[in-house]
Structures are given as C-alpha cells and as structure tokens.
CHARMM internal coordinates of N, CA and C (Angstrom, degrees):
IC EDIT
DIST 1 N 1 CA 1.4529
DIST 1 CA 1 C 1.6401
ANGL 1 N 1 CA 1 C 105.02
DIST 1 C 2 N 1.2050
ANGL 1 CA 1 C 2 N 114.43
DIHE 1 N 1 CA 1 C 2 N 130.46
DIST 2 N 2 CA 1.5266
ANGL 1 C 2 N 2 CA 118.62
DIHE 1 CA 1 C 2 N 2 CA 176.16
DIST 2 CA 2 C 1.4941
ANGL 2 N 2 CA 2 C 111.54
DIHE 1 C 2 N 2 CA 2 C -69.84
DIST 2 C 3 N 1.3418
ANGL 2 CA 2 C 3 N 114.73
DIHE 2 N 2 CA 2 C 3 N 149.41
DIST 3 N 3 CA 1.5607
ANGL 2 C 3 N 3 CA 116.81
DIHE 2 CA 2 C 3 N 3 CA 179.21
DIST 3 CA 3 C 1.5654
ANGL 3 N 3 CA 3 C 112.90
DIHE 2 C 3 N 3 CA 3 C -58.05
DIST 3 C 4 N 1.2455
ANGL 3 CA 3 C 4 N 119.14
DIHE 3 N 3 CA 3 C 4 N 150.67
DIST 4 N 4 CA 1.4185
ANGL 3 C 4 N 4 CA 120.51
DIHE 3 CA 3 C 4 N 4 CA -179.67
DIST 4 CA 4 C 1.5475
ANGL 4 N 4 CA 4 C 103.21
DIHE 3 C 4 N 4 CA 4 C -79.86
DIST 4 C 5 N 1.4095
ANGL 4 CA 4 C 5 N 113.08
DIHE 4 N 4 CA 4 C 5 N 133.84
DIST 5 N 5 CA 1.4349
ANGL 4 C 5 N 5 CA 121.67
DIHE 4 CA 4 C 5 N 5 CA -171.77
DIST 5 CA 5 C 1.6271
ANGL 5 N 5 CA 5 C 107.56
DIHE 4 C 5 N 5 CA 5 C -72.70
DIST 5 C 6 N 1.4030
ANGL 5 CA 5 C 6 N 117.14
DIHE 5 N 5 CA 5 C 6 N 157.05
DIST 6 N 6 CA 1.3480
ANGL 5 C 6 N 6 CA 122.72
DIHE 5 CA 5 C 6 N 6 CA 169.23
DIST 6 CA 6 C 1.5126
ANGL 6 N 6 CA 6 C 106.45
DIHE 5 C 6 N 6 CA 6 C -84.43
DIST 6 C 7 N 1.2712
ANGL 6 CA 6 C 7 N 115.20
DIHE 6 N 6 CA 6 C 7 N 126.35
DIST 7 N 7 CA 1.5375
ANGL 6 C 7 N 7 CA 120.57
DIHE 6 CA 6 C 7 N 7 CA 179.02
DIST 7 CA 7 C 1.4174
ANGL 7 N 7 CA 7 C 115.45
DIHE 6 C 7 N 7 CA 7 C -150.41
DIST 7 C 8 N 1.3294
ANGL 7 CA 7 C 8 N 113.34
DIHE 7 N 7 CA 7 C 8 N 143.63
DIST 8 N 8 CA 1.4750
ANGL 7 C 8 N 8 CA 120.89
DIHE 7 CA 7 C 8 N 8 CA 174.46
DIST 8 CA 8 C 1.5011
ANGL 8 N 8 CA 8 C 116.57
DIHE 7 C 8 N 8 CA 8 C -75.92
DIST 8 C 9 N 1.2185
ANGL 8 CA 8 C 9 N 121.18
DIHE 8 N 8 CA 8 C 9 N 147.88
DIST 9 N 9 CA 1.4494
ANGL 8 C 9 N 9 CA 124.36
DIHE 8 CA 8 C 9 N 9 CA -177.13
DIST 9 CA 9 C 1.5273
ANGL 9 N 9 CA 9 C 114.02
DIHE 8 C 9 N 9 CA 9 C -52.90
DIST 9 C 10 N 1.3208
ANGL 9 CA 9 C 10 N 116.21
DIHE 9 N 9 CA 9 C 10 N -38.04
DIST 10 N 10 CA 1.5446
ANGL 9 C 10 N 10 CA 119.91
DIHE 9 CA 9 C 10 N 10 CA -178.89
DIST 10 CA 10 C 1.4641
ANGL 10 N 10 CA 10 C 108.85
DIHE 9 C 10 N 10 CA 10 C -67.06
DIST 10 C 11 N 1.4147
ANGL 10 CA 10 C 11 N 119.10
DIHE 10 N 10 CA 10 C 11 N -40.51
DIST 11 N 11 CA 1.3911
ANGL 10 C 11 N 11 CA 119.74
DIHE 10 CA 10 C 11 N 11 CA -179.25
DIST 11 CA 11 C 1.5323
ANGL 11 N 11 CA 11 C 116.19
DIHE 10 C 11 N 11 CA 11 C -72.33
DIST 11 C 12 N 1.3421
ANGL 11 CA 11 C 12 N 110.35
DIHE 11 N 11 CA 11 C 12 N -27.29
DIST 12 N 12 CA 1.5401
ANGL 11 C 12 N 12 CA 119.16
DIHE 11 CA 11 C 12 N 12 CA 175.47
DIST 12 CA 12 C 1.5214
ANGL 12 N 12 CA 12 C 104.57
DIHE 11 C 12 N 12 CA 12 C -69.92
DIST 12 C 13 N 1.2430
ANGL 12 CA 12 C 13 N 123.64
DIHE 12 N 12 CA 12 C 13 N -48.11
DIST 13 N 13 CA 1.5123
ANGL 12 C 13 N 13 CA 128.36
DIHE 12 CA 12 C 13 N 13 CA 179.10
DIST 13 CA 13 C 1.4546
ANGL 13 N 13 CA 13 C 104.96
DIHE 12 C 13 N 13 CA 13 C -51.84
DIST 13 C 14 N 1.3235
ANGL 13 CA 13 C 14 N 120.33
DIHE 13 N 13 CA 13 C 14 N -51.92
DIST 14 N 14 CA 1.6089
ANGL 13 C 14 N 14 CA 128.41
DIHE 13 CA 13 C 14 N 14 CA 179.65
DIST 14 CA 14 C 1.3920
ANGL 14 N 14 CA 14 C 108.89
DIHE 13 C 14 N 14 CA 14 C -49.45
DIST 14 C 15 N 1.4825
ANGL 14 CA 14 C 15 N 111.65
DIHE 14 N 14 CA 14 C 15 N -55.59
DIST 15 N 15 CA 1.4123
ANGL 14 C 15 N 15 CA 111.16
DIHE 14 CA 14 C 15 N 15 CA -175.14
DIST 15 CA 15 C 1.4866
ANGL 15 N 15 CA 15 C 117.05
DIHE 14 C 15 N 15 CA 15 C -65.43
DIST 15 C 16 N 1.2621
ANGL 15 CA 15 C 16 N 119.53
DIHE 15 N 15 CA 15 C 16 N -33.14
DIST 16 N 16 CA 1.5288
ANGL 15 C 16 N 16 CA 123.34
DIHE 15 CA 15 C 16 N 16 CA 177.62
DIST 16 CA 16 C 1.4345
ANGL 16 N 16 CA 16 C 106.96
DIHE 15 C 16 N 16 CA 16 C -69.73
DIST 16 C 17 N 1.3986
ANGL 16 CA 16 C 17 N 126.73
DIHE 16 N 16 CA 16 C 17 N -39.72
DIST 17 N 17 CA 1.4239
ANGL 16 C 17 N 17 CA 124.84
DIHE 16 CA 16 C 17 N 17 CA 171.05
DIST 17 CA 17 C 1.5045
ANGL 17 N 17 CA 17 C 113.33
DIHE 16 C 17 N 17 CA 17 C -58.66
DIST 17 C 18 N 1.2812
ANGL 17 CA 17 C 18 N 122.39
DIHE 17 N 17 CA 17 C 18 N -32.53
DIST 18 N 18 CA 1.4722
ANGL 17 C 18 N 18 CA 121.11
DIHE 17 CA 17 C 18 N 18 CA 174.31
DIST 18 CA 18 C 1.5182
ANGL 18 N 18 CA 18 C 112.10
DIHE 17 C 18 N 18 CA 18 C -68.88
DIST 18 C 19 N 1.3358
ANGL 18 CA 18 C 19 N 119.58
DIHE 18 N 18 CA 18 C 19 N -26.82
DIST 19 N 19 CA 1.3638
ANGL 18 C 19 N 19 CA 123.43
DIHE 18 CA 18 C 19 N 19 CA 171.71
DIST 19 CA 19 C 1.3880
ANGL 19 N 19 CA 19 C 119.37
DIHE 18 C 19 N 19 CA 19 C -84.04
DIST 19 C 20 N 1.2950
ANGL 19 CA 19 C 20 N 121.77
DIHE 19 N 19 CA 19 C 20 N 8.35
DIST 20 N 20 CA 1.4123
ANGL 19 C 20 N 20 CA 131.68
DIHE 19 CA 19 C 20 N 20 CA 171.74
DIST 20 CA 20 C 1.5010
ANGL 20 N 20 CA 20 C 115.87
DIHE 19 C 20 N 20 CA 20 C 100.95
DIST 20 C 21 N 1.2635
ANGL 20 CA 20 C 21 N 116.07
DIHE 20 N 20 CA 20 C 21 N 6.72
DIST 21 N 21 CA 1.5561
ANGL 20 C 21 N 21 CA 117.94
DIHE 20 CA 20 C 21 N 21 CA 176.36
DIST 21 CA 21 C 1.5627
ANGL 21 N 21 CA 21 C 110.60
DIHE 20 C 21 N 21 CA 21 C -79.21
DIST 21 C 22 N 1.2874
ANGL 21 CA 21 C 22 N 114.54
DIHE 21 N 21 CA 21 C 22 N 158.73
DIST 22 N 22 CA 1.5462
ANGL 21 C 22 N 22 CA 118.15
DIHE 21 CA 21 C 22 N 22 CA 176.91
DIST 22 CA 22 C 1.3903
ANGL 22 N 22 CA 22 C 106.46
DIHE 21 C 22 N 22 CA 22 C -134.45
DIST 22 C 23 N 1.3214
ANGL 22 CA 22 C 23 N 117.66
DIHE 22 N 22 CA 22 C 23 N 146.57
DIST 23 N 23 CA 1.5324
ANGL 22 C 23 N 23 CA 124.63
DIHE 22 CA 22 C 23 N 23 CA -179.34
DIST 23 CA 23 C 1.5433
ANGL 23 N 23 CA 23 C 102.22
DIHE 22 C 23 N 23 CA 23 C -78.76
DIST 23 C 24 N 1.4317
ANGL 23 CA 23 C 24 N 116.17
DIHE 23 N 23 CA 23 C 24 N 120.14
DIST 24 N 24 CA 1.4499
ANGL 23 C 24 N 24 CA 118.87
DIHE 23 CA 23 C 24 N 24 CA 178.26
DIST 24 CA 24 C 1.4993
ANGL 24 N 24 CA 24 C 112.32
DIHE 23 C 24 N 24 CA 24 C -90.54
DIST 24 C 25 N 1.3511
ANGL 24 CA 24 C 25 N 113.73
DIHE 24 N 24 CA 24 C 25 N -32.29
DIST 25 N 25 CA 1.3939
ANGL 24 C 25 N 25 CA 122.97
DIHE 24 CA 24 C 25 N 25 CA 178.54
DIST 25 CA 25 C 1.4807
ANGL 25 N 25 CA 25 C 115.88
DIHE 24 C 25 N 25 CA 25 C -161.12
DIST 25 C 26 N 1.2700
ANGL 25 CA 25 C 26 N 112.28
DIHE 25 N 25 CA 25 C 26 N 157.70
DIST 26 N 26 CA 1.4858
ANGL 25 C 26 N 26 CA 120.56
DIHE 25 CA 25 C 26 N 26 CA 174.49
DIST 26 CA 26 C 1.4750
ANGL 26 N 26 CA 26 C 110.18
DIHE 25 C 26 N 26 CA 26 C -119.89
DIST 26 C 27 N 1.3238
ANGL 26 CA 26 C 27 N 122.27
DIHE 26 N 26 CA 26 C 27 N 122.61
DIST 27 N 27 CA 1.4004
ANGL 26 C 27 N 27 CA 125.14
DIHE 26 CA 26 C 27 N 27 CA 179.95
DIST 27 CA 27 C 1.6190
ANGL 27 N 27 CA 27 C 104.12
DIHE 26 C 27 N 27 CA 27 C -125.11
DIST 27 C 28 N 1.3610
ANGL 27 CA 27 C 28 N 108.69
DIHE 27 N 27 CA 27 C 28 N 107.92
DIST 28 N 28 CA 1.4756
ANGL 27 C 28 N 28 CA 109.69
DIHE 27 CA 27 C 28 N 28 CA -175.88
DIST 28 CA 28 C 1.4935
ANGL 28 N 28 CA 28 C 113.73
DIHE 27 C 28 N 28 CA 28 C 66.19
DIST 28 C 29 N 1.3585
ANGL 28 CA 28 C 29 N 114.44
DIHE 28 N 28 CA 28 C 29 N -120.54
DIST 29 N 29 CA 1.4962
ANGL 28 C 29 N 29 CA 121.25
DIHE 28 CA 28 C 29 N 29 CA 179.41
DIST 29 CA 29 C 1.4227
ANGL 29 N 29 CA 29 C 107.08
DIHE 28 C 29 N 29 CA 29 C -102.85
DIST 29 C 30 N 1.2622
ANGL 29 CA 29 C 30 N 122.25
DIHE 29 N 29 CA 29 C 30 N 10.91
DIST 30 N 30 CA 1.6300
ANGL 29 C 30 N 30 CA 122.08
DIHE 29 CA 29 C 30 N 30 CA -168.89
DIST 30 CA 30 C 1.4530
ANGL 30 N 30 CA 30 C 104.40
DIHE 29 C 30 N 30 CA 30 C -109.91
DIST 30 C 31 N 1.3252
ANGL 30 CA 30 C 31 N 124.02
DIHE 30 N 30 CA 30 C 31 N 120.67
DIST 31 N 31 CA 1.4036
ANGL 30 C 31 N 31 CA 126.27
DIHE 30 CA 30 C 31 N 31 CA 168.91
DIST 31 CA 31 C 1.5178
ANGL 31 N 31 CA 31 C 109.58
DIHE 30 C 31 N 31 CA 31 C -99.43
DIST 31 C 32 N 1.4261
ANGL 31 CA 31 C 32 N 106.06
DIHE 31 N 31 CA 31 C 32 N 130.95
DIST 32 N 32 CA 1.4783
ANGL 31 C 32 N 32 CA 112.74
DIHE 31 CA 31 C 32 N 32 CA -174.72
DIST 32 CA 32 C 1.6939
ANGL 32 N 32 CA 32 C 103.38
DIHE 31 C 32 N 32 CA 32 C -103.84
DIST 32 C 33 N 1.3440
ANGL 32 CA 32 C 33 N 116.65
DIHE 32 N 32 CA 32 C 33 N 124.99
DIST 33 N 33 CA 1.4507
ANGL 32 C 33 N 33 CA 120.71
DIHE 32 CA 32 C 33 N 33 CA -175.99
DIST 33 CA 33 C 1.4767
ANGL 33 N 33 CA 33 C 106.93
DIHE 32 C 33 N 33 CA 33 C -118.01
DIST 33 C 34 N 1.3928
ANGL 33 CA 33 C 34 N 116.28
DIHE 33 N 33 CA 33 C 34 N 143.39
DIST 34 N 34 CA 1.3751
ANGL 33 C 34 N 34 CA 123.86
DIHE 33 CA 33 C 34 N 34 CA 173.52
DIST 34 CA 34 C 1.5731
ANGL 34 N 34 CA 34 C 113.56
DIHE 33 C 34 N 34 CA 34 C -131.04
DIST 34 C 35 N 1.2155
ANGL 34 CA 34 C 35 N 114.82
DIHE 34 N 34 CA 34 C 35 N 150.01
DIST 35 N 35 CA 1.4991
ANGL 34 C 35 N 35 CA 123.08
DIHE 34 CA 34 C 35 N 35 CA 173.50
DIST 35 CA 35 C 1.4672
ANGL 35 N 35 CA 35 C 112.34
DIHE 34 C 35 N 35 CA 35 C -102.08
DIST 35 C 36 N 1.3122
ANGL 35 CA 35 C 36 N 117.54
DIHE 35 N 35 CA 35 C 36 N 151.27
DIST 36 N 36 CA 1.4871
ANGL 35 C 36 N 36 CA 117.81
DIHE 35 CA 35 C 36 N 36 CA -177.46
DIST 36 CA 36 C 1.5467
ANGL 36 N 36 CA 36 C 110.49
DIHE 35 C 36 N 36 CA 36 C -59.15
DIST 36 C 37 N 1.3186
ANGL 36 CA 36 C 37 N 117.89
DIHE 36 N 36 CA 36 C 37 N -27.02
DIST 37 N 37 CA 1.5645
ANGL 36 C 37 N 37 CA 118.62
DIHE 36 CA 36 C 37 N 37 CA -178.64
DIST 37 CA 37 C 1.6293
ANGL 37 N 37 CA 37 C 108.29
DIHE 36 C 37 N 37 CA 37 C -84.48
DIST 37 C 38 N 1.1757
ANGL 37 CA 37 C 38 N 120.40
DIHE 37 N 37 CA 37 C 38 N 6.29
DIST 38 N 38 CA 1.4031
ANGL 37 C 38 N 38 CA 122.68
DIHE 37 CA 37 C 38 N 38 CA 173.70
DIST 38 CA 38 C 1.4822
ANGL 38 N 38 CA 38 C 118.07
DIHE 37 C 38 N 38 CA 38 C 94.71
DIST 38 C 39 N 1.2441
ANGL 38 CA 38 C 39 N 120.44
DIHE 38 N 38 CA 38 C 39 N 0.47
DIST 39 N 39 CA 1.5223
ANGL 38 C 39 N 39 CA 127.75
DIHE 38 CA 38 C 39 N 39 CA 172.99
DIST 39 CA 39 C 1.5939
ANGL 39 N 39 CA 39 C 106.98
DIHE 38 C 39 N 39 CA 39 C -68.64
DIST 39 C 40 N 1.2586
ANGL 39 CA 39 C 40 N 114.08
DIHE 39 N 39 CA 39 C 40 N 142.46
DIST 40 N 40 CA 1.5341
ANGL 39 C 40 N 40 CA 114.36
DIHE 39 CA 39 C 40 N 40 CA 176.74
DIST 40 CA 40 C 1.4303
ANGL 40 N 40 CA 40 C 109.86
DIHE 39 C 40 N 40 CA 40 C -160.02
DIST 40 C 41 N 1.3724
ANGL 40 CA 40 C 41 N 113.41
DIHE 40 N 40 CA 40 C 41 N 160.53
DIST 41 N 41 CA 1.4667
ANGL 40 C 41 N 41 CA 122.01
DIHE 40 CA 40 C 41 N 41 CA -177.96
DIST 41 CA 41 C 1.5908
ANGL 41 N 41 CA 41 C 109.32
DIHE 40 C 41 N 41 CA 41 C -152.27
DIST 41 C 42 N 1.3279
ANGL 41 CA 41 C 42 N 114.55
DIHE 41 N 41 CA 41 C 42 N 172.69
DIST 42 N 42 CA 1.4194
ANGL 41 C 42 N 42 CA 116.89
DIHE 41 CA 41 C 42 N 42 CA 172.23
DIST 42 CA 42 C 1.5053
ANGL 42 N 42 CA 42 C 107.67
DIHE 41 C 42 N 42 CA 42 C -127.65
DIST 42 C 43 N 1.3092
ANGL 42 CA 42 C 43 N 119.27
DIHE 42 N 42 CA 42 C 43 N 134.85
DIST 43 N 43 CA 1.4535
ANGL 42 C 43 N 43 CA 127.21
DIHE 42 CA 42 C 43 N 43 CA -177.93
DIST 43 CA 43 C 1.4497
ANGL 43 N 43 CA 43 C 113.81
DIHE 42 C 43 N 43 CA 43 C -115.75
DIST 43 C 44 N 1.4206
ANGL 43 CA 43 C 44 N 120.09
DIHE 43 N 43 CA 43 C 44 N 120.39
DIST 44 N 44 CA 1.4575
ANGL 43 C 44 N 44 CA 116.98
DIHE 43 CA 43 C 44 N 44 CA 179.23
DIST 44 CA 44 C 1.5209
ANGL 44 N 44 CA 44 C 107.22
DIHE 43 C 44 N 44 CA 44 C -81.94
DIST 44 C 45 N 1.3802
ANGL 44 CA 44 C 45 N 111.52
DIHE 44 N 44 CA 44 C 45 N 130.71
DIST 45 N 45 CA 1.4880
ANGL 44 C 45 N 45 CA 119.04
DIHE 44 CA 44 C 45 N 45 CA -179.08
DIST 45 CA 45 C 1.4609
ANGL 45 N 45 CA 45 C 106.36
DIHE 44 C 45 N 45 CA 45 C -115.21
DIST 45 C 46 N 1.3621
ANGL 45 CA 45 C 46 N 119.64
DIHE 45 N 45 CA 45 C 46 N 95.49
DIST 46 N 46 CA 1.4243
ANGL 45 C 46 N 46 CA 124.49
DIHE 45 CA 45 C 46 N 46 CA 172.68
DIST 46 CA 46 C 1.4816
ANGL 46 N 46 CA 46 C 114.01
DIHE 45 C 46 N 46 CA 46 C -106.65
DIST 46 C 47 N 1.3141
ANGL 46 CA 46 C 47 N 119.69
DIHE 46 N 46 CA 46 C 47 N 119.47
DIST 47 N 47 CA 1.4862
ANGL 46 C 47 N 47 CA 124.52
DIHE 46 CA 46 C 47 N 47 CA -169.41
DIST 47 CA 47 C 1.4743
ANGL 47 N 47 CA 47 C 110.32
DIHE 46 C 47 N 47 CA 47 C -56.14
DIST 47 C 48 N 1.4081
ANGL 47 CA 47 C 48 N 110.84
DIHE 47 N 47 CA 47 C 48 N 124.76
DIST 48 N 48 CA 1.4963
ANGL 47 C 48 N 48 CA 121.60
DIHE 47 CA 47 C 48 N 48 CA 178.65
DIST 48 CA 48 C 1.4595
ANGL 48 N 48 CA 48 C 116.68
DIHE 47 C 48 N 48 CA 48 C 72.40
DIST 48 C 49 N 1.3963
ANGL 48 CA 48 C 49 N 120.09
DIHE 48 N 48 CA 48 C 49 N 9.98
DIST 49 N 49 CA 1.4267
ANGL 48 C 49 N 49 CA 124.13
DIHE 48 CA 48 C 49 N 49 CA 179.54
DIST 49 CA 49 C 1.5363
ANGL 49 N 49 CA 49 C 110.93
DIHE 48 C 49 N 49 CA 49 C -117.03
DIST 49 C 50 N 1.2956
ANGL 49 CA 49 C 50 N 115.71
DIHE 49 N 49 CA 49 C 50 N 136.58
DIST 50 N 50 CA 1.5587
ANGL 49 C 50 N 50 CA 122.37
DIHE 49 CA 49 C 50 N 50 CA 172.38
DIST 50 CA 50 C 1.5021
ANGL 50 N 50 CA 50 C 114.23
DIHE 49 C 50 N 50 CA 50 C -72.82
DIST 50 C 51 N 1.2243
ANGL 50 CA 50 C 51 N 118.12
DIHE 50 N 50 CA 50 C 51 N 145.16
DIST 51 N 51 CA 1.4573
ANGL 50 C 51 N 51 CA 125.79
DIHE 50 CA 50 C 51 N 51 CA 176.49
DIST 51 CA 51 C 1.5941
ANGL 51 N 51 CA 51 C 105.09
DIHE 50 C 51 N 51 CA 51 C -74.49
DIST 51 C 52 N 1.3771
ANGL 51 CA 51 C 52 N 116.21
DIHE 51 N 51 CA 51 C 52 N 131.65
DIST 52 N 52 CA 1.4108
ANGL 51 C 52 N 52 CA 113.30
DIHE 51 CA 51 C 52 N 52 CA -178.92
DIST 52 CA 52 C 1.4742
ANGL 52 N 52 CA 52 C 113.94
DIHE 51 C 52 N 52 CA 52 C -65.75
DIST 52 C 53 N 1.3224
ANGL 52 CA 52 C 53 N 117.87
DIHE 52 N 52 CA 52 C 53 N 146.97
DIST 53 N 53 CA 1.4590
ANGL 52 C 53 N 53 CA 126.87
DIHE 52 CA 52 C 53 N 53 CA -169.80
DIST 53 CA 53 C 1.5100
ANGL 53 N 53 CA 53 C 111.71
DIHE 52 C 53 N 53 CA 53 C -54.94
DIST 53 C 54 N 1.2960
ANGL 53 CA 53 C 54 N 117.92
DIHE 53 N 53 CA 53 C 54 N -42.28
DIST 54 N 54 CA 1.5000
ANGL 53 C 54 N 54 CA 129.21
DIHE 53 CA 53 C 54 N 54 CA 176.30
DIST 54 CA 54 C 1.5066
ANGL 54 N 54 CA 54 C 108.20
DIHE 53 C 54 N 54 CA 54 C -58.67
DIST 54 C 55 N 1.3630
ANGL 54 CA 54 C 55 N 119.44
DIHE 54 N 54 CA 54 C 55 N -43.29
DIST 55 N 55 CA 1.4408
ANGL 54 C 55 N 55 CA 120.57
DIHE 54 CA 54 C 55 N 55 CA -179.77
DIST 55 CA 55 C 1.4595
ANGL 55 N 55 CA 55 C 111.67
DIHE 54 C 55 N 55 CA 55 C -71.70
DIST 55 C 56 N 1.4100
ANGL 55 CA 55 C 56 N 116.26
DIHE 55 N 55 CA 55 C 56 N -36.21
DIST 56 N 56 CA 1.4279
ANGL 55 C 56 N 56 CA 115.84
DIHE 55 CA 55 C 56 N 56 CA 179.46
DIST 56 CA 56 C 1.5202
ANGL 56 N 56 CA 56 C 110.71
DIHE 55 C 56 N 56 CA 56 C -67.18
DIST 56 C 57 N 1.2778
ANGL 56 CA 56 C 57 N 122.72
DIHE 56 N 56 CA 56 C 57 N -37.37
DIST 57 N 57 CA 1.4612
ANGL 56 C 57 N 57 CA 129.00
DIHE 56 CA 56 C 57 N 57 CA 171.28
DIST 57 CA 57 C 1.4899
ANGL 57 N 57 CA 57 C 111.07
DIHE 56 C 57 N 57 CA 57 C -54.35
DIST 57 C 58 N 1.4064
ANGL 57 CA 57 C 58 N 116.14
DIHE 57 N 57 CA 57 C 58 N -47.11
DIST 58 N 58 CA 1.4637
ANGL 57 C 58 N 58 CA 118.46
DIHE 57 CA 57 C 58 N 58 CA 177.11
DIST 58 CA 58 C 1.5420
ANGL 58 N 58 CA 58 C 116.44
DIHE 57 C 58 N 58 CA 58 C -66.23
DIST 58 C 59 N 1.2798
ANGL 58 CA 58 C 59 N 112.93
DIHE 58 N 58 CA 58 C 59 N -33.97
DIST 59 N 59 CA 1.5538
ANGL 58 C 59 N 59 CA 117.03
DIHE 58 CA 58 C 59 N 59 CA 173.85
DIST 59 CA 59 C 1.4704
ANGL 59 N 59 CA 59 C 110.06
DIHE 58 C 59 N 59 CA 59 C -62.55
DIST 59 C 60 N 1.4863
ANGL 59 CA 59 C 60 N 116.65
DIHE 59 N 59 CA 59 C 60 N -45.42
DIST 60 N 60 CA 1.3825
ANGL 59 C 60 N 60 CA 120.50
DIHE 59 CA 59 C 60 N 60 CA -179.29
DIST 60 CA 60 C 1.4912
ANGL 60 N 60 CA 60 C 115.09
DIHE 59 C 60 N 60 CA 60 C -59.87
DIST 60 C 61 N 1.3864
ANGL 60 CA 60 C 61 N 110.63
DIHE 60 N 60 CA 60 C 61 N -35.34
DIST 61 N 61 CA 1.5512
ANGL 60 C 61 N 61 CA 117.18
DIHE 60 CA 60 C 61 N 61 CA 179.89
DIST 61 CA 61 C 1.5679
ANGL 61 N 61 CA 61 C 106.08
DIHE 60 C 61 N 61 CA 61 C -71.07
DIST 61 C 62 N 1.3608
ANGL 61 CA 61 C 62 N 115.90
DIHE 61 N 61 CA 61 C 62 N -39.46
DIST 62 N 62 CA 1.5300
ANGL 61 C 62 N 62 CA 115.03
DIHE 61 CA 61 C 62 N 62 CA -177.91
DIST 62 CA 62 C 1.5522
ANGL 62 N 62 CA 62 C 109.53
DIHE 61 C 62 N 62 CA 62 C -60.37
DIST 62 C 63 N 1.3547
ANGL 62 CA 62 C 63 N 116.54
DIHE 62 N 62 CA 62 C 63 N -41.90
DIST 63 N 63 CA 1.4626
ANGL 62 C 63 N 63 CA 117.28
DIHE 62 CA 62 C 63 N 63 CA -171.28
DIST 63 CA 63 C 1.6416
ANGL 63 N 63 CA 63 C 111.21
DIHE 62 C 63 N 63 CA 63 C -94.34
DIST 63 C 64 N 1.2991
ANGL 63 CA 63 C 64 N 112.92
DIHE 63 N 63 CA 63 C 64 N -1.53
DIST 64 N 64 CA 1.4916
ANGL 63 C 64 N 64 CA 112.60
DIHE 63 CA 63 C 64 N 64 CA -179.53
DIST 64 CA 64 C 1.4380
ANGL 64 N 64 CA 64 C 116.66
DIHE 63 C 64 N 64 CA 64 C 68.50
DIST 64 C 65 N 1.3100
ANGL 64 CA 64 C 65 N 112.66
DIHE 64 N 64 CA 64 C 65 N 45.11
DIST 65 N 65 CA 1.4686
ANGL 64 C 65 N 65 CA 118.36
DIHE 64 CA 64 C 65 N 65 CA 179.71
DIST 65 CA 65 C 1.5247
ANGL 65 N 65 CA 65 C 112.91
DIHE 64 C 65 N 65 CA 65 C -123.82
DIST 65 C 66 N 1.3064
ANGL 65 CA 65 C 66 N 120.30
DIHE 65 N 65 CA 65 C 66 N 153.06
DIST 66 N 66 CA 1.3931
ANGL 65 C 66 N 66 CA 119.44
DIHE 65 CA 65 C 66 N 66 CA 178.69
DIST 66 CA 66 C 1.4922
ANGL 66 N 66 CA 66 C 109.78
DIHE 65 C 66 N 66 CA 66 C -99.18
DIST 66 C 67 N 1.3442
ANGL 66 CA 66 C 67 N 117.90
DIHE 66 N 66 CA 66 C 67 N 168.18
DIST 67 N 67 CA 1.4658
ANGL 66 C 67 N 67 CA 125.37
DIHE 66 CA 66 C 67 N 67 CA -179.19
DIST 67 CA 67 C 1.6160
ANGL 67 N 67 CA 67 C 105.13
DIHE 66 C 67 N 67 CA 67 C -60.09
DIST 67 C 68 N 1.2295
ANGL 67 CA 67 C 68 N 120.44
DIHE 67 N 67 CA 67 C 68 N -45.96
DIST 68 N 68 CA 1.4669
ANGL 67 C 68 N 68 CA 124.59
DIHE 67 CA 67 C 68 N 68 CA -178.84
DIST 68 CA 68 C 1.4715
ANGL 68 N 68 CA 68 C 110.12
DIHE 67 C 68 N 68 CA 68 C -58.12
DIST 68 C 69 N 1.3763
ANGL 68 CA 68 C 69 N 117.37
DIHE 68 N 68 CA 68 C 69 N -48.85
DIST 69 N 69 CA 1.4948
ANGL 68 C 69 N 69 CA 115.88
DIHE 68 CA 68 C 69 N 69 CA 179.05
DIST 69 CA 69 C 1.4924
ANGL 69 N 69 CA 69 C 109.09
DIHE 68 C 69 N 69 CA 69 C -62.67
DIST 69 C 70 N 1.4034
ANGL 69 CA 69 C 70 N 123.30
DIHE 69 N 69 CA 69 C 70 N -39.12
DIST 70 N 70 CA 1.4438
ANGL 69 C 70 N 70 CA 120.89
DIHE 69 CA 69 C 70 N 70 CA 176.15
DIST 70 CA 70 C 1.5000
ANGL 70 N 70 CA 70 C 108.71
DIHE 69 C 70 N 70 CA 70 C -53.86
DIST 70 C 71 N 1.3559
ANGL 70 CA 70 C 71 N 117.70
DIHE 70 N 70 CA 70 C 71 N -57.11
DIST 71 N 71 CA 1.4343
ANGL 70 C 71 N 71 CA 124.01
DIHE 70 CA 70 C 71 N 71 CA -171.97
DIST 71 CA 71 C 1.4998
ANGL 71 N 71 CA 71 C 110.23
DIHE 70 C 71 N 71 CA 71 C -52.97
DIST 71 C 72 N 1.2812
ANGL 71 CA 71 C 72 N 118.84
DIHE 71 N 71 CA 71 C 72 N -40.91
DIST 72 N 72 CA 1.5328
ANGL 71 C 72 N 72 CA 117.56
DIHE 71 CA 71 C 72 N 72 CA 175.98
DIST 72 CA 72 C 1.4933
ANGL 72 N 72 CA 72 C 116.65
DIHE 71 C 72 N 72 CA 72 C -69.40
DIST 72 C 73 N 1.2942
ANGL 72 CA 72 C 73 N 117.27
DIHE 72 N 72 CA 72 C 73 N -18.93
DIST 73 N 73 CA 1.4691
ANGL 72 C 73 N 73 CA 122.73
DIHE 72 CA 72 C 73 N 73 CA 174.56
DIST 73 CA 73 C 1.4901
ANGL 73 N 73 CA 73 C 111.53
DIHE 72 C 73 N 73 CA 73 C -84.23
DIST 73 C 74 N 1.2916
ANGL 73 CA 73 C 74 N 120.39
DIHE 73 N 73 CA 73 C 74 N -25.46
DIST 74 N 74 CA 1.4731
ANGL 73 C 74 N 74 CA 124.89
DIHE 73 CA 73 C 74 N 74 CA -176.02
DIST 74 CA 74 C 1.5625
ANGL 74 N 74 CA 74 C 114.38
DIHE 73 C 74 N 74 CA 74 C -73.14
END
COOR INIT
IC SEED 1 N 1 CA 1 C
IC BUILD
C-alpha cells in the first residue's frame, strides 16, 4: 500500500468533490460531505494545516477509496 499523502483539508475536499461528493454543511472548521449513494465523511479544514495521516486514512475508509484513487484526484 502506498504511503498516505500529506494534504490540506481544502485540497482533500476538492478531491472528494471530483469523486462525486458534495458538501452538505459546514460546522465550524469541519466540512460534512455526502455522496448520492449514501457514503459520507467529515473533513477538518484548518487554514494552512495538513490533515493528520491517520485522519486521512479514516476518511478514505469512510468513503471506500484507496490511497491510489486519492492521489489521482489530487
């Protein structure tokens, strides 16, 4: 398995939007995204800060995406 990329929250949200997810609400610094098939996740978006690698892994598990698929969307 390739290593989890270092990515900022806003770039992660953009990648998920390319994969068909939409932002359904923003609560503070957390963006909640849903896909039309029911999958969903929450992405922390803190200005200028990267999302922790473990959090990225959890988000990928939530949405059923691999690291390779994420890297193609970034």
